[in-house]
N, C-alpha and C positions, 0 to 999 in steps of 0.2 A: 725523419721520410717524409718529403712531398709530393702529392701525385701532379703528376703534370700531362695534361696532352699536347700532341704534335699535329699541328694543321698543316699538311703537305708531304705527301708521300714519294717525291721526288729526289732529284741526285744529290740536293742537301740537306733535306730531310731525312732520308736514308744515315747521314753523317751523325745527326742530331739524337736520331732513335738510337743510334749504337752508344752514342756518348750516355744518353739519358740513362737506360738500359742495364749498363755498366758501372752507374753512381752509387754510391753506396750510401746518396742522402736524396736520390730520386728516383721516383718510382713511374713508370712510360703507363699511365694510365688508359691511355686511347690514341686510335690515330684516325684524324678525318682529312679525306681528300673524297673528288669529286669523282674522280678514276676508282672506280670500287675496285676492280684488279690490283690496282698498287696501292690500293689501302689494307685488303686482303693480306695481300703478299707481305708487305712489311710487319703488318701485326701480327701477322702468325709467326712471323721470323722471331718476334721478339714476346712474342705470349701475350699481347696484349688484345684489348677489344676491338672491333670500328665503332667507332661514333660518328655522329654529324654535330653538325656546328653548336646547333640548340642543346643538344643533351651538353656537352661540352660548359657552355656557357653558363649555362642554368645548375651543374652540378656543384653546390659547396664544395664538396669533398676533393675538387679538383684546384689547386692551390695557383696553378702559372700555365700558362699555355705559351708553346713555341712555335712562331708562325714562319714557317719555310715554305708558304705557296706562293702564287703568282704574284708579283710586285704589285700590280695592278689591286691588289688584295689587302697589303699591308696594313695601310692607316684604316680604313674600314674594321678588322678585327683588332687592333690594337684599339680605338676606339670604344669596342665592344667589349673588349676584353677589360678596359679599364673602368668601364661603367659595373660590370661585374665584378669589379673589387680583385681581379686575380694580377698575380705578377706575368708582366710580358719581356718576351724572348722575341725578338724582331730580325729578321734578315735584313739585310742593307737591300736597296734605299728604301729611305721610309715611302716614299711617295715616288712619282716619275712629274710632279707638280708642285713646284716651292709656295704658292700662294695656297694651292690645296692643304699643303703639310702643317702651312704656319695656322690655317685654320681653326684646326682643332687643339691651339695650345691648352685650354681650359680644360679638355678634358686629358690632353696627355701630360705637359709639363711637371705635374705632382705626381704622375705617374709610376710605378716601383716596373721601371721599363729598363730594360737593357738591349741598347740596337747594336748588332752583332758585328761589330766592326773588327772582327776576329782579330787582324794585322796587329793591332793593341795589345794582345794576349802571346805574341810569338815569344821565345826566350829571348831569341837574338836582340829582337829591336827593344823587348823590354832590359837588355841590360844594356843596348846603346845608351838609351832614352835614363837609365839610372847614372851611366858614367857622365852625360851630360849635367844632369841636375845633381850629379856631384862636386861639379866645378873641378874635375880632373883635369879639362882641358882649359878651363875659362869659361866667356861667356860667347852663348852662341851668336854666330854671324850670318851662315847660309847651311843649307840642304842642299842636297841633290839625294831625289827618288827616282830609282829607275823600276820600272814595272811592265815588261814583255813577257805577253801570251807566247808560247811556243809555235800556236798557228793559229788562223784565223778561224773564229766560230762561224757552224753554216746561216747561208742567207736568213735564214727564216728565224733563227732566235736572234739576230742584229736588227729584223724589222719591228721586232717586238719589246729589244732592250732598250730601249731610250737612250741610246747613243752610248758612245764611247766613254765622254764623260759620265755620265748617270751610272751606267752599269759597271764602268773596268776602273777609270779613274776616282771612282769615289772614294776606295780606299785611301788613296791616295791624298786626297784632300782631307780626310780625316788626320791619318797621317802626319801630313803637313802640320795641321792646326795641334795636334799634339805634342810633336818633338819644335815648334818654334815656341808654343806656350804664350802663346798673344795670334789675335785675330788677325788673316791678310788683311788690306784696307784695298787691293789693288791686285786686279786681275787681268794677266795677258798672256793668248794664247793665238797656237799658229796650229792649224792641223791639213792634214792632206791624207788623200787615199793613193796608197801605193802597194800595198799589198795583194786586195780585191777588189777589181772595178767593180764588182756586185753592191760591194759596202756603198760604193759612193753611189751609185744610182740608186741605192736606198737611203740617201741622204745623210749620209754619215761619214765621218772621220775614220782610218785605221792606224792614223800616226800622227802623233799630236808633243808639244813641248807645250808648258804653262808654264809662266813664270808667276809667282806670288811676291807681293811687298808687303809688310807690316808697317803699321805707323811708326815704328823705330830704324825701319830700314831695314830689318833682317829680310833676306831673300830666301827664297826656295823655287827650286827649277826640279819640274815634272814632267818625265818622259816617257813616253807610253807607243808603245807598237802594238799589232793584235799578231805579230809575228817575229821573233828574234831568230827564227834560223839554226838556234844552238840550246832550245832548252826553255826552260820557266827561269826568265830571269828577274831577280826579288834582291835588288840591293839599295843601300840606303849610305849616304856620307855625310857626317855633321861637321861642319866646320866652326871653328872656335879659334879666339883669340890669343889659344897657347897650343892650337895643335887641331888632329881630326880623328873621330871617333867614327868608325867602318863596320858596316853589318854585311857580311857576304851574299855570294849564293852558298844553298847548301848542297851537299853533292849527297850521290846516293850510298858512297863508301868513302871513307878516307883511304883506300887503296890506290897507290899510283905506281906507274912503272917507268923504270929510269932504264936507257938504254941508247946508243949512237944518236939516236934520233932527239933527244933528249927527255925531257919526264913528261908523263902524260896520266891525268888524272881521271877518276871517274866522270860520268854524267852527272848534270844537275838532277834533284830529283823532279818526277816528271810533268807534273801539272800539281793546282791548288789545293786536290785532296789530299797528297802527299807532303807538300812542301809545309800547308798549315796544318796538318795533322795534330798537333799538339796547341797547337791555339787552338783550336776547336774543344779540343778535351779541357784546357783551362778558362775557355770561356762558360762552357757548361759549368764547369765549377761555379763560376763567378756568379752563375746563375741560380747556384742553390744557395751560396751565400745570400745573394738576394732574396731568397725565402725564407732563413734564418733572420732576415732583419737587416743585412750589409745593404750601404748607400749604391747604387748601380755607378759604378766607376765611368761609363761613358751611355749617354740613354739620349731621351726625347731630342735636346736641344742641340746635342753634336749631330745627329741625322739631319736636322735642320740646319746647322752652320755649313753642310760637306755637300747637302744640297744646293745651298746658295752657292757656292762658289764653284761645281757644276756648270748651274744655269748659266753666271758668271762667264767662264771657260768660254762655250759654246756661243754666248752673245760675241763674244771677243772674237773667236774665229770667223765667224758672219760678217763682223764690221771690220775688223782690223784695227781694232783701236782698243785701248785699255779701259776696264769696265771699274771703277770704283763703285767701291759699297758703303 
């Protein structure tokens, strides 16, 4: 059993607290949050103590930290944890500034760090990846990633989020790298504000299409919108020389109604907390593997690479030009 502490008692922190507390290999050794009421409530739910950051970092019995605090703290807390010799589970993005993220490579390149790109742990996407790697449909040529939220976030969130590419599409950039098996060398993106005018007034876009191209010519098209109008839309299509592999949306049930009007299915799972519940459990299990000595399957370098693509996409929207990496 490994003792780990949670930093951040917000929405995603609550998910990680539950998965940690229910693990048979991890012990939730404490909860840290500047909001005392939130920390106390979450710690009380799982019978863990409320700690401060210094107590966590200075306690040698705490083997790892889960960083689920605000994005502007991710990098600093990760560096501090690495210097304290702790394993790190850090939410994405690693930071909102690429150069700042790169500046700490000396501390984090060799750290036992899991960057929480949870979609890599989704069983459907893992099965898609396995089919591609097996060569069942030949050699991969192009990928289509669709990621649309059910409805836009409040403007107050958008204002501090880092923008659509760093906050939302960052997952898709990581998926693209993972599936393509080759680093993109060219990025072209177009963005508009079609959902909420307030998002535009805040300097962001709410609808985007991004094209990635690798040195060998593989292509990936990423489709993002802050509003689908029909639920949480998460699909991947991978086209290869001998066919296609597709991972479709997950429904709330497999029940269908057939009548004179045709066939109707159940709704899509509501949002990321439902759609990726199993992925969150699996990534926490992988963190336990890391504490047991396994090599992280996704870490600091992946976080920096995804952030580089996000910044390139944002630059392409502004200039209308292809950005070469």
